[in-house]
N, C-alpha and C positions, 0 to 999 in steps of 0.2 A: 276391172277393165283389163286390157290387156298389157304386156308389161311396157311396152314405147310409152303409152300415157302416162302411167304412173311414174317413169322419168321424168318425163315432160312437166308433171304437176309438182314433182317432190323438186326437182332443180327452180323452178318459179316461185314454190315458196319456200324454198330455202335463199334464193335471191331476197325477196321482201325480209327474211329476219336477221340474213348475215350480209348481204352484198357490199352492200357502202363500205364493210369496216372489210372483209376477206374476197370481195371481187368474185373472180370464176368458180375458187373453192368452194363457196356458198352452195351455187348448184350442181358441183361435182355430191360435195356431202347428200346435198337433197335429195339428188338422184338417187344412189345408193339408198337411202333411210328410204325412198319411195316404194324400194322392191322386198326390202325386207320381210314386211307381211305376207309376202307370197310365199316363203319358204314353206309354209305350210304344206305345200303342193308335196314334198319331197316326205311325205306320211304314208302316202303310198305306195314308198316302196318298204315300210317296214310295217307294214299293218295290213288287215287287210280291208275288203272294199269298202264296204260298210263305214268302217270305224273312219277310213280317210274321207270319205263322205262327210262324214259328220264333223270331222276337225276342219276342213276345207272356210275358210272362212268365219271361223270359231276366235279363238284366243288370241292369235295375231293380229286378228282386226276388231280389235277390242280398245276400247277406253282405255281399258287397265292395262292392257298391254304398253300402250302407248307412255302411260305415266310412269310403269316401271324399266321401262326399257329406256327412255329418252335419258335420262340423268345419267346410266352408266354408260353408254354410248357418246352421251356430254363430255364427260370425264375421261374418257379413253382419249377424245381426240382433242382434248385442251391439256392432256400430258404430255405430245409429241407436236403439237402445231405450234406455230409462230405464237397467234393469238389465242391468249391463255384463259378468257374467260367462260369460266365450265356453264354458268348458268346460260350465256348467249347460245352455246352449241348443244344445251341441253333442251332450249326451246325450237334450235332448229329441227332437232331429231323429233321432236315432241309434234310440231304441225306436222313434218313431212308424213311422220306416222298416222296421224290423226287424221289427217285429210284422205289418205290411201281410202279408208273403208266406208267414210263417207261418199267419196264418189264409187265406187263398189256398191255400196246402197242401192245407187239407182237401175241395176243390173237386175236382169232376173232371177240370178244365185242368191244376192243380197248379202247382207254380211250382218254377224250376230256384234255389232257396235256395240252392247250394253250387256254383252259375257259378263258375268256367268248366268245371267238373266236367260232364262229360254225362249228369246226374242229374237226371232230374224227381221231384219228390215230388207224390204225388197219392194221399193218402188216401180220396178218396168217399165222405166221411161227410156230407156236406152242400151244399146245393143254392147257386149262387153269391147267391141271392137268399133268404134264410130269416127271413121275418115273427119267426116263436118267439125266435131269434136275437137279430133287432136291436130290435123295438121298446119290449122290456122294456130294455134297455142305452140306448136313446134316454131313453124316462119319467127313469130314475135320473141318467141324465147331464145333463137338465133340470132336476132338483131340485137335484144340488149346484150347476148354475151362477147357481142364487138363491137361494145363498147367500153371506155374506161368504166371502171368501178362508180366513180364519183360522178359520171355523167350523167346529166337530168336525164336525157335521151333513152338512157339504161332504166332507168325506172320506170320512166313513161312505157316502152316498148314491152319490158315484164306485164308491169298492170294492166296495158292491153289485152295484151295476150289472157290474161284472168279474169278479166270484164267481159271478153268476146265468149271465152269456152263457159264461164259460168252463167250468163245470158241466153247460150244455146239448152243449157243443161237446163235451165227453168223454163224454156219454151216448149220442151221436151215433155212437161206435164200439162201442156195447152193442148197438143198433137194429140198426146193419149188420151183425156179427157173429149176429146172431139170425135176419135177413134171410136173410142167406148161408146159414146152416144148413138152412131152410126149402129154398131152392131147391137146394142137396145132396141134401136128403130126396124131393124130388120128382124130380129126376133118377136118383136110384136107383130108385124105386118107378114110373118108367116104364121102368126099363132101358135110359138113352140113356147111350152110351158118349161121351164127350166129354174134348176136350184141356184145355181152358182155361174160367175160370169168371169174372165179373167184375161187379160189382153196384154201383148208385148210386143215390141218391135221388132220389124223383121231382122236379119243380119244385114250388119254396116248402112243401116239408114233409119231415117226416122219417118220414111215417107207411106211404106207397107207396114202396116199394121196386123198379126195375127190376133184368133180367140180361140178360148177353149171353155167351151159352154156345157157345164154338168146339168145332165138331165137324169130322171131315174134309175136306167138301166144303161146309160150309155154316153160318150162324148162327144158333143158336136164341135167341128174345127172351123173354121173359117179365115179368109185375109179380106183385109180393106184395103184398096189402095187411095189416097187423096185424089188421085189422077180416073177413078174410077168412074164409068158411066153406066154402067149395069148394076143390078142388084147383087148383094152380098147371099153368097151360098154356103151351104155347109155341109161337110162331111159326115159322117156317123162313125162311131167308132165303140162295139160294144166294151163295158166295162170288165166282162168275165173274170171279177173278184172271187168268183164262185170257186173258178179253179183251182186256186190256192187253196181250198178244202182245210185240213187241220195245221196247215204250215202259216195259218195269220196264228199260232199259240207261238211261235219262235218270235223270240228278240229279237232277231236281225231282221225277220221281215217287218217287224212292228217299228223299228229302226227306219226301214225303208221307206214304207209309207208315209212315217211323220217327215220324215228326208223333201218327201216329192206335194208335201202338202196334200193327200190326198188325190193328187192330178198322177192317176196311172191306171193303166188297163192292164191285163196278163193277155199273152197270146202262149199259144202253145205248136208247136211242132214235134211231127210224133209224141215222144214223150217226156220231150222237157219243153220245160216251162218258162215264159219269158217276162221281166217286169218292165214295162217301157213308163218312163219319166215322160208326161206328156208336157212339163211347164218348157221345154227348148222345142216342140215340137217336134216336125220331120226333117228327114234329110232329102225331101222333095214333095215338092207342092201338086203333083198328081195327086188326083183324087185317088182315096182309098188305099194310099200306100202305107205300109204298115212299117215304111225303116225310118224309127224313130234317132233321133240325135243320140238319146240315152237309152240303150237296151242292153239287160241286163238278164244273164243267162243264169238261171236259178239251179244248184246240182246240189241234190242228197246223197252222201257217202255212204259206205257198209256201216258203219258207225251211227250213222243218222244225221253228220253232223252238215249244216247248210251254207251252202258259198253263196255266192252273188259276185259272177263276172261281168265286165261290162265285155259287150262285142264290137271288136275292132272297125274302126271306119278306115276306108281307102279313099285315095284323093281325087279318082274319079266321081265320087259321091260331091266331094265339096265342088267340084269344077261343075257336075250336072245342076247342084243347085243355085250357083250363083249365076251359072247359065239361064234360069228359070225366075229366078228372083229378078234378074234386069229387065225382063220380059214380062214379070208381073209389076213389077213398079209401076211401070206404063200406063196400067190401065185395064180393066178386062173387057 
């Protein structure tokens, strides 16, 4: 999830653990701890694209990380804070650390919660930014913050924020199940034979859902809004995996295929190949658009070294997508 959401969650968790004893400092340290697992993004400044993608939401988003680093930070804080209980501070950091990847596991990218096991949890029930999850949570956190640390209302507001946000998170599983069944029914009605079906919410909401459908030679992409009145339609995108040729033997290509969980297409522009990660869809819902959210240029230098470079996105693409999504959410 986005940084603001993780700050709010971390602060609320910190309040549960130590709010009665240290007041707003519990929220402050919880908020800080809630952002620490995302420090793995700095890997992109020190390594290549493929390695950075592999690291993202890996070790720092694991139970192992929480267990190892919570006592260290708990000890450091207990050395200079007035409240000296090392165990309590360690518990605050542990719960703020571990709830971060648990929440991230509900997004499309998912997390390696059980690192070093090669298992990524990705429930794909909520977009990385969802105002319906974050804003009510934030409001109740602020209300709690304004109360005295021993006030009953402080605990009430904080717990209410946690209950409402968690309830919404659970609701997203039901919404995903309904959307999934709608896509299944549409595929059956249109007599489309498919190998796999994957669904996810569209940006900023859980009303409009997107589907990736794998067939023998292509992927079908479709959208469904709970306000739709017309049948679901699918647009076909050729896999073009054969364009990779002998590059499929390259380790970096194998890693990219694994990172995308096999949901990728290859496109070619002149002599240049592009690797498109389908899990995050397109920067436009216009049919047959090839403007994928995550698109990587494949380059091979004179020595035969292969590199992936993410194609830049501009603000116009984002604004255009938000405008299109707003219209699409309202139904077809």
